N, C-alpha and C positions, 0 to 999 in steps of 0.2 A: 704209193708214196712211202718213202722210208721213214725211219725214226728220226732222221736228221732234219726232215722238213716239217715246218710248222705253218699254221695259218693264224693270222691276227688281223685286227681291224687296221685299215690303212689310215695314214695321217697326211696332212698337206705336204709334209717333208718328203713323202714317198712319190709325189706326182712326177718329178723329172724321170725317175727310174721307170715308173709305170708307163709314161709316154714312150720311152725308149723300147720297152718290151712290146708295147702296142704296135710300133713300127715294124716289128719282126713278123707280123701276121698280115698276109695280103687280104684276108677276109674280115678282119676286125674293123669296126667303125673307126673312121678317122676323126677322132676328137681333137679339138684345139685346147690350148691351156685354159681358156675361159670355161670350156665344158667341164674339165676336170676340177677346176676351182669351185664350180657349182655343186659338186658332190657334198661339200661340207656346209652348204647353205640351203639345201633342199632335203627331202626325205629319201636320200640315197645312202647306200652302204657300199663302202670299198673294203674288200678283204684282199689281203696279199699273202701269197705263199712265200716262205723263205727257206733257203737251204744254206746251211753254214753261214747264217747272218746276211745272206744276199737275197734280194727279192727276185723270184724266178717266175712269178705269175700273179695274176689278179683277176678278180671278178667284181663287177659293179651291178648292183640291183637297185631298183627304184620302187619305193612303197607308194602306191597310188590309192589311197583310201581303202586299205585292206587287200588290195590286189597288187601283187608285185610284178615287175618286169625285170628279167635278166637282160641287162643292156649290153654288157661287154664281158668277154671272157678270153683271156690270152695267157698262154704259157710260153716262156722264152723258148726259142727253137732248140737249143741244146738240152732242154729239160722235158721235152715232150715224150709221151709214151711211158711215163713213169707213174701215172695215176694222180698227178697233181691237179689236172683239170677237173677230174671227177671229184676229188676232195674239195676243191673250191666250190663246185656246184652244190655238193651236200652241205657244206658250211653255210652257203647262202640259203638253201632250203631251211636249215635250222633257224637262221635269223628270221626268215619270213614266218615260220611256224611260231617262234617266240612272240612275234608281233600280232599273232592271231590272224594271219593272212588266210584267205580262202583258196587263192590260186596264185600261181606264178606263170607268167606268159613270156614267150620269147619268139623271135623269128630268126631263121638261119637261111643263108643262101642255099638254093636247091642243090648246087654242086658241092657244097661243103659236107661231104659224106662223113668225114671223121667227126666233126662237131655234131652232126645229126645222130650218129651212132652213140656218141657220148650222152647226149640228152635223152635218147630213148633208153639207154642203159640205166639212167638215173630216174626213170619213171615218167618222163614227159611224153605226152601223147599228141600226135598230129591232130590239129583241129581246123585247118584251113590253109589258104594260100593267098598271097598278094601278088597279082600279076605285075611284072616289071617294077617291083619295089626297089630293087637295087640298080645303080648305074655303075659304069666303068668296071666291068661290062654290065649291060642290062641283064637282069635275071630276076626270076620269081623268088619270093620269100616263102618258105614253108613255115607255117605258124604252129607253135606248140603250146600246150597247157599242162601244168602240173597241179594236181589237186592236193592241197595241204590237209591231209587228215592222218590220224595215227597209223592207219594201215600202210599208207604210202611212205612212211618214214621207217619201216621195219629194217631196211638195209643200211640205215645211217650208221 
């Protein structure tokens, strides 16, 4: 991620752009407008990455009683492979750490090797599988867990 890109907390005004970016990913969850609106009424966090004042990616995390779930991560197709996804993951990890989280969980399609490599690079460890979790097409989910402790944050 270059100096021109920044990460900030998302607002409800960002939702239309976030939804458009989400449509660029075939593996991202297909959230509806009501799902995005719930971010601001629940224990969720939306972080957006901007480049030259334009939103180019986002991550959504859900705080569930001290355990977080990384629910959605998408970088716009023309901005991929620039470190933006990794920066968003690390920023979410820092948010979770500030809230005194113990763990961050996520699941990824088994075939989504680029996302799985990203999560593993950020310190997530495989800890299970959900058979036929996804549909269209049917596919297993690979489960990951990140332990929020000072040592796991050394690369932030």
